[in-house]
VEXVO-393460 format. One line per field, with one value per residue (C-alpha): x, y, z; residue in three letters. Coordinates in nm, 3 decimals. Each point is the difference from the previous one (the first is absolute). Layout:
BEGIN
east X, ...
north Y, ...
up Z, ...
rest ala, ...
This chain:
BEGIN
east 1.844, -0.020, -0.361, -0.002, -0.279, -0.117, -0.197, -0.308, 0.098, 0.335, -0.188, -0.276, 0.325, 0.195, -0.329, -0.090, 0.367, -0.064, -0.292, 0.122, 0.303, -0.247, -0.131, 0.265, 0.217, 0.017, 0.046, -0.091, 0.449, -0.038, -0.327, 0.155, 0.298, -0.249, -0.189, 0.345, 0.096, -0.342, -0.010, 0.349, -0.105, -0.342, 0.114, 0.331, 0.136, 0.316, -0.062, -0.297, -0.049, -0.279, -0.077, -0.290, -0.139, 0.112, -0.215, 0.092, -0.115, 0.388, 0.062, 0.255, 0.224, -0.072, 0.126, 0.238, 0.212, 0.284, -0.047, 0.302, -0.012, 0.057, -0.300, -0.225, 0.084, -0.108, -0.278, -0.187, -0.291, -0.109, -0.323, -0.256, -0.259, -0.080, -0.121, -0.279, -0.131, -0.159, -0.088, 0.318, 0.152, 0.345, 0.219, 0.240, 0.344, 0.143, 0.341, 0.092, 0.235, -0.320, -0.221, 0.034, -0.335, 0.303, 0.189, 0.309, -0.057, 0.097, 0.358, 0.003, -0.215, 0.232, 0.299, -0.105, -0.036, -0.349, -0.180, -0.328, -0.214, -0.377, -0.232, -0.198, -0.253, -0.060, -0.314, -0.263, -0.290, 0.305, 0.251, 0.345, 0.246, 0.133, 0.240, 0.268, 0.106, 0.358, 0.127, 0.396, -0.135, -0.326, -0.286, -0.376, -0.197, -0.285, -0.356, 0.010, 0.323, -0.137, -0.350, 0.221, 0.204, -0.330, -0.101, 0.320, -0.046, -0.334, 0.122, 0.333, -0.250, -0.245, 0.269, 0.163, -0.287, -0.131, 0.376, -0.075, -0.289, 0.140, 0.289, -0.249, -0.236, 0.324, 0.117, -0.334, -0.009, 0.375, -0.138, -0.309, 0.230, 0.213, -0.296, -0.132, 0.287, 0.093, -0.375, 0.013, 0.352, -0.172, -0.307, 0.248, 0.157, -0.215, -0.198, 0.329, 0.074, -0.381, 0.017, 0.242, -0.190, -0.335, 0.208, 0.114, -0.396, -0.089, 0.247, -0.082, -0.374, 0.042, 0.215, -0.309, -0.217, 0.200, 0.093, -0.307, -0.303, -0.290, 0.154, -0.085, -0.367, -0.193, -0.027, 0.361, 0.059, -0.204, 0.165, 0.364, -0.215, -0.065, 0.359, 0.158, -0.315, 0.165, 0.328, -0.016, -0.240, 0.254, 0.345, -0.274, -0.043, 0.413, 0.038, -0.257, 0.157, 0.379, -0.126, -0.164, 0.318, 0.260, -0.209, 0.224, 0.297, 0.110, 0.201, -0.145, -0.237, 0.244, -0.001, -0.206, -0.271, -0.195, -0.320, -0.101, 0.319, -0.157, -0.322, 0.140, 0.205, -0.349, -0.148, 0.218, -0.009, -0.343, -0.018, -0.115, -0.362, -0.012, -0.010, -0.265, -0.234, -0.028, 0.106, 0.009, 0.275, 0.004, 0.309, -0.013, 0.347, 0.194, 0.234, 0.348, -0.019, 0.313, -0.032, 0.125, -0.074, -0.049, -0.256, -0.215, -0.015, -0.152, -0.198, -0.159, -0.021, -0.144, -0.302, 0.008, -0.039, -0.298, -0.169, 0.001, -0.074, -0.325, -0.129, -0.362, -0.116, 0.075, 0.389, 0.151, 0.110, 0.264, 0.148, 0.303, 0.046, 0.157, -0.052, 0.254, -0.113, 0.251, 0.333, -0.100, -0.187, -0.346, -0.016, -0.331, -0.079, -0.399, -0.177, -0.349, -0.020, -0.266, 0.105, 0.052, -0.246, -0.009, 0.048, 0.327, 0.146, 0.184, 0.149, 0.138, 0.370, 0.001, 0.237, -0.157, -0.364, -0.193, -0.350, -0.073, 0.036, 0.300, -0.203, -0.120, 0.308, 0.318, 0.300, 0.179, -0.175, 0.354, -0.014, -0.166, 0.148, 0.371, -0.123, -0.111, 0.396, 0.161, -0.205, 0.060, 0.384, 0.017, -0.165, -0.339, -0.397, -0.213, -0.354, -0.311, -0.368, -0.202, -0.380, -0.107, -0.046, 0.139, 0.366, 0.294, 0.259, 0.294, 0.209, 0.367, 0.212, 0.387, 0.219, 0.074, 0.372
north -1.494, -0.232, -0.121, -0.150, -0.289, 0.010, -0.308, 0.058, -0.173, 0.205, 0.314, -0.080, -0.190, 0.347, 0.197, -0.234, 0.058, 0.365, 0.008, -0.135, 0.213, 0.316, -0.080, -0.075, 0.344, 0.204, 0.349, 0.155, -0.022, -0.384, 0.020, 0.102, -0.235, -0.293, 0.199, -0.036, -0.345, -0.151, 0.255, -0.180, -0.368, 0.049, 0.139, -0.123, 0.398, 0.038, 0.332, 0.195, 0.307, 0.159, 0.333, 0.225, 0.342, 0.219, 0.302, 0.229, -0.260, -0.137, -0.338, -0.108, -0.286, -0.245, -0.307, -0.123, -0.315, 0.053, 0.373, 0.247, 0.302, 0.219, -0.186, 0.046, 0.413, 0.024, -0.200, 0.099, 0.202, -0.151, -0.151, -0.114, 0.042, 0.401, -0.013, 0.067, -0.321, -0.296, -0.309, -0.028, -0.310, -0.148, 0.118, -0.200, 0.077, -0.262, 0.140, 0.320, 0.083, -0.026, 0.245, 0.363, 0.087, -0.021, 0.306, 0.093, -0.242, -0.304, 0.078, -0.012, -0.325, -0.179, 0.140, -0.218, -0.297, -0.030, -0.098, -0.060, 0.151, -0.028, 0.283, -0.133, 0.183, 0.001, 0.061, 0.013, 0.244, 0.265, -0.056, -0.046, -0.060, -0.263, -0.358, -0.001, -0.336, -0.018, -0.231, 0.036, -0.112, 0.044, -0.138, -0.059, 0.004, -0.221, 0.081, -0.250, 0.154, 0.326, -0.113, -0.182, 0.298, 0.224, -0.292, 0.076, 0.383, -0.050, -0.206, 0.236, 0.339, -0.148, -0.073, 0.360, 0.147, -0.250, 0.094, 0.350, 0.026, -0.154, 0.217, 0.283, -0.150, -0.115, 0.371, 0.185, -0.249, 0.122, 0.324, -0.034, -0.154, 0.285, 0.249, -0.209, -0.014, 0.422, 0.018, -0.196, 0.179, 0.306, -0.100, -0.184, 0.322, 0.293, -0.228, 0.030, 0.355, 0.062, -0.157, 0.349, 0.274, -0.172, -0.129, 0.391, 0.122, -0.248, 0.064, 0.352, -0.012, -0.222, 0.228, 0.282, -0.248, -0.056, 0.363, 0.143, -0.227, 0.209, 0.342, 0.010, -0.106, -0.365, 0.119, 0.023, -0.296, -0.195, 0.135, -0.095, -0.317, -0.053, 0.136, -0.283, -0.306, 0.104, -0.044, -0.325, -0.135, 0.145, -0.145, -0.360, 0.070, 0.044, -0.352, -0.161, 0.104, -0.057, -0.314, -0.084, 0.146, -0.224, -0.346, 0.042, 0.077, -0.305, -0.299, -0.257, -0.259, -0.300, -0.080, -0.291, 0.183, -0.224, 0.212, -0.155, 0.300, 0.229, -0.004, 0.020, 0.298, 0.198, -0.135, 0.182, 0.360, -0.031, -0.092, 0.310, 0.030, -0.353, -0.010, 0.310, -0.123, -0.360, -0.163, -0.425, -0.056, -0.347, -0.107, -0.356, -0.244, 0.245, -0.059, 0.097, 0.224, 0.146, 0.410, 0.321, -0.032, 0.369, 0.041, -0.343, 0.155, 0.353, -0.182, -0.253, 0.302, 0.264, -0.336, -0.032, 0.361, 0.042, -0.284, 0.161, 0.356, -0.087, -0.237, -0.022, 0.133, -0.343, -0.071, -0.164, -0.331, -0.051, -0.351, -0.007, -0.302, -0.207, -0.244, -0.166, 0.078, -0.167, 0.216, 0.267, 0.097, 0.123, 0.228, 0.115, 0.248, 0.037, 0.214, -0.008, 0.420, 0.219, -0.134, 0.158, 0.135, -0.166, 0.271, 0.057, -0.267, 0.018, 0.368, -0.095, -0.053, 0.343, 0.205, 0.307, -0.166, -0.004, -0.181, 0.222, 0.388, 0.092, 0.107, -0.348, -0.192, 0.101, -0.070, 0.067, -0.181, -0.200, -0.256, -0.286, 0.153, -0.107, -0.308, -0.083, 0.150, -0.206, -0.306, 0.041, 0.091, -0.356, -0.149, -0.066, 0.167, 0.156, -0.035, 0.077, -0.147, 0.200, -0.036, 0.328, -0.025, -0.311, -0.013, 0.012, -0.200, 0.067, -0.305, 0.062, -0.190, -0.073, -0.248, -0.339, -0.072
up -5.131, 0.315, 0.103, 0.327, 0.149, 0.332, 0.127, 0.186, 0.293, 0.027, -0.025, 0.292, 0.234, -0.039, 0.106, 0.293, 0.144, -0.059, 0.182, 0.307, -0.033, -0.067, 0.329, 0.223, -0.091, 0.287, -0.158, -0.367, -0.068, 0.047, -0.252, -0.274, 0.075, -0.057, -0.255, -0.214, 0.107, -0.102, -0.315, -0.137, 0.095, -0.133, -0.332, -0.037, -0.051, 0.004, 0.187, 0.163, 0.201, 0.162, 0.004, 0.143, -0.046, 0.314, 0.159, -0.300, -0.276, -0.105, -0.057, 0.277, 0.013, 0.319, -0.074, -0.301, -0.101, -0.313, -0.023, 0.009, 0.241, -0.330, -0.224, 0.334, 0.024, -0.417, -0.008, 0.371, -0.062, -0.357, -0.007, -0.313, 0.211, 0.203, 0.350, -0.034, -0.258, 0.077, -0.094, -0.212, -0.170, -0.022, -0.222, -0.199, -0.237, -0.212, -0.082, 0.140, -0.309, -0.209, 0.214, -0.156, 0.277, 0.310, -0.208, 0.189, 0.319, -0.259, 0.011, 0.364, -0.003, -0.247, 0.199, 0.294, -0.237, -0.026, -0.264, 0.101, 0.274, 0.119, 0.198, 0.228, 0.199, 0.387, 0.073, 0.228, 0.033, -0.125, -0.204, 0.252, -0.248, -0.207, -0.033, -0.236, -0.190, -0.201, -0.235, -0.122, -0.356, -0.179, 0.154, -0.147, 0.390, -0.091, 0.105, 0.291, 0.136, 0.035, 0.128, 0.281, 0.043, 0.047, 0.265, 0.200, -0.041, 0.163, 0.284, 0.060, -0.071, 0.293, 0.216, -0.032, 0.088, 0.280, 0.181, -0.116, 0.209, 0.307, 0.000, -0.034, 0.303, 0.220, -0.075, 0.085, 0.354, 0.082, -0.023, 0.174, 0.239, 0.057, -0.015, 0.315, 0.159, 0.002, 0.096, 0.266, 0.100, -0.046, 0.292, 0.181, 0.073, -0.062, 0.295, 0.205, -0.076, 0.129, 0.323, 0.124, -0.072, 0.140, 0.344, -0.002, -0.004, 0.259, 0.233, -0.008, 0.027, 0.255, 0.172, -0.040, 0.155, 0.291, 0.076, -0.095, 0.055, 0.105, -0.060, -0.344, 0.039, -0.090, -0.351, -0.062, 0.193, -0.201, -0.287, 0.081, 0.113, -0.385, -0.090, 0.237, -0.138, -0.350, 0.017, 0.157, -0.265, -0.231, 0.137, 0.018, -0.387, -0.030, 0.192, -0.233, -0.311, 0.095, 0.097, -0.315, -0.211, 0.175, -0.095, -0.328, 0.176, 0.238, -0.068, -0.327, 0.196, 0.055, 0.366, 0.183, 0.240, 0.327, -0.029, 0.289, 0.165, -0.276, 0.169, 0.345, -0.090, -0.129, 0.303, 0.221, -0.201, 0.041, 0.400, 0.096, -0.278, 0.062, 0.339, 0.036, -0.255, 0.186, -0.347, 0.029, -0.300, -0.103, -0.180, -0.198, -0.141, -0.193, -0.271, -0.088, -0.278, -0.243, 0.060, 0.178, 0.399, 0.040, -0.300, 0.158, 0.291, -0.112, -0.255, 0.286, 0.270, -0.240, -0.051, 0.377, 0.077, -0.233, 0.162, 0.302, -0.114, -0.199, 0.278, 0.100, 0.364, 0.164, -0.011, -0.301, -0.104, -0.242, -0.123, -0.234, -0.184, -0.356, -0.190, -0.262, -0.373, -0.234, 0.056, 0.180, 0.334, 0.011, 0.335, 0.130, 0.279, 0.109, 0.201, 0.133, -0.049, -0.179, -0.354, -0.304, -0.272, -0.286, -0.218, 0.163, -0.008, -0.313, 0.081, 0.346, -0.064, -0.167, 0.093, 0.228, -0.080, 0.402, 0.069, 0.267, 0.085, 0.213, 0.291, -0.004, -0.009, -0.014, -0.250, -0.335, -0.264, -0.085, 0.233, -0.225, -0.333, 0.208, 0.034, -0.402, -0.027, 0.194, -0.088, -0.355, 0.052, 0.131, -0.334, 0.165, -0.028, 0.305, -0.002, 0.196, 0.088, 0.257, 0.098, 0.180, 0.320, 0.005, -0.050, -0.178, -0.213, -0.117, -0.198, -0.119, -0.203, 0.056, -0.085, 0.195, 0.139
rest met, thr, val, thr, thr, leu, ser, glu, gly, his, gly, leu, glu, ala, val, his, asp, leu, val, asp, ala, leu, ala, ala, ala, pro, asp, leu, glu, ala, ile, tyr, arg, glu, ala, ile, arg, gly, leu, thr, ala, ala, leu, arg, val, asp, arg, ala, ser, ile, leu, leu, phe, asp, pro, asp, gly, val, met, arg, phe, lys, ala, trp, gln, gly, leu, ser, asp, arg, tyr, arg, ala, ala, val, gln, gly, his, ser, pro, trp, ala, ala, asp, ala, arg, his, val, arg, pro, val, ala, val, glu, asp, val, ala, ala, glu, ala, ser, leu, gly, ala, leu, arg, asp, thr, ile, leu, ala, glu, gly, ile, arg, ala, leu, ala, phe, val, pro, leu, glu, arg, glu, arg, leu, leu, gly, lys, phe, met, leu, tyr, ser, asp, arg, pro, arg, arg, phe, gln, glu, arg, glu, leu, arg, leu, ala, glu, thr, ile, ala, ala, leu, val, ser, phe, ala, ile, glu, arg, arg, arg, gly, glu, glu, arg, leu, ala, gln, gln, ala, ala, ala, leu, ala, arg, ser, asn, ala, glu, leu, gln, arg, phe, ala, tyr, ala, ser, ser, his, asp, leu, lys, glu, pro, leu, arg, thr, ile, his, ser, phe, val, gln, leu, leu, gln, gln, arg, his, ala, gly, arg, leu, gly, pro, glu, ser, asp, glu, phe, leu, gly, phe, ile, val, asp, gly, val, arg, arg, met, glu, gly, leu, ile, glu, ala, leu, met, ala, tyr, ala, arg, val, asp, trp, asp, ala, pro, val, thr, thr, arg, val, glu, leu, ala, asp, val, val, ala, glu, ala, arg, ala, asn, leu, lys, ala, ala, leu, asp, glu, ser, gly, ala, arg, leu, glu, val, gly, asp, leu, pro, thr, val, val, gly, glu, ala, arg, gln, leu, val, gln, leu, leu, gln, asn, leu, leu, ser, asn, ala, val, lys, phe, arg, arg, arg, ser, pro, pro, thr, ile, ala, val, thr, ala, arg, arg, ala, asp, asp, ala, trp, leu, ile, ser, val, ala, asp, asp, gly, ile, gly, ile, pro, ala, glu, gln, arg, ala, arg, val, phe, glu, val, phe, his, arg, leu, his, ala, arg, glu, gln, tyr, pro, gly, thr, gly, leu, gly, leu, ala, ile, cys, lys, lys, ile, val, glu, arg, his, gly, gly, gln, ile, ser, val, glu, ser, glu, glu, gly, arg, gly, thr, thr, phe, thr, phe, ser, leu, pro, ala, ala
């Protein structure tokens, strides 16, 4: 009977090496390989294997060393414990030839050249599977050896469950990304398809107004006006929905963008509204950032447009400034308009959330939601500070170039 003596230092060194290897393992297959390597090194056994329960409760080989295909096929599925067993201990067989409890498997094991073996459970909150240790000679596994094997089993069980959890999260994230992409494509396609019938309705209603104005009576003329107004609002909503969906469709954010050019383009796009309101736009020194230029124009244009729309009676003053914060720039758009009530500030970036009736201030309720989505796509955050009747400041972060 062979008795293998392991030094305490050897066992600790092997466990330390295994911990490092398991932490660096990129996937489950690598974890299985490192487990076999760690077992054979720590316990100085001739061969080893790792088997895990499959979803049907059958033990199946995941990794092995020194075992034939014939042997694995013959013993796969056999276990000293049921799949629902809890808090089990290792089982050691000192001499396979003398162990009658192995039954018909004994001849198979001996034919493989195995004379001693040990079953070591892999267990977390449930039984995951087992380690198998094999010796080519009869061997008495000492209690200290089995405790070391249990320690290794605990480390490997933790690594397996952690990696399985990471893979489940990755699969769920991928499924969510696919679902979001499909939803965005659907929203974009649906919005595009809805525009054509709306254009048709708009065109024919306008023809009715032009050809039969005054002939159908004042009430009918009023109804036609309601239809035209409703179609225009629907067209505006569809355009806003398409803009919202497009945010995630643009190329990756990798280019250097001059924010001064972005503000200049947004200002040009809003020239009519700025001139009509008499707005004074004050622009400070603006930095170069990393981003997608078209989206940043949309972001600044939406914020400037809001500042003009929600002005008080006097011509508005709007200031665009920047300050550095570590590896990002904080951009602020401040106005002296009507402000936002305190109870509404937490909801201003919600999709379709409106602070005022459409009759007071027209819009779709999507402008600030688009701003938030653009900023987050650039890896930043957007916030709002406001004092009712005194003005509002939107501040967002963008990565520095």
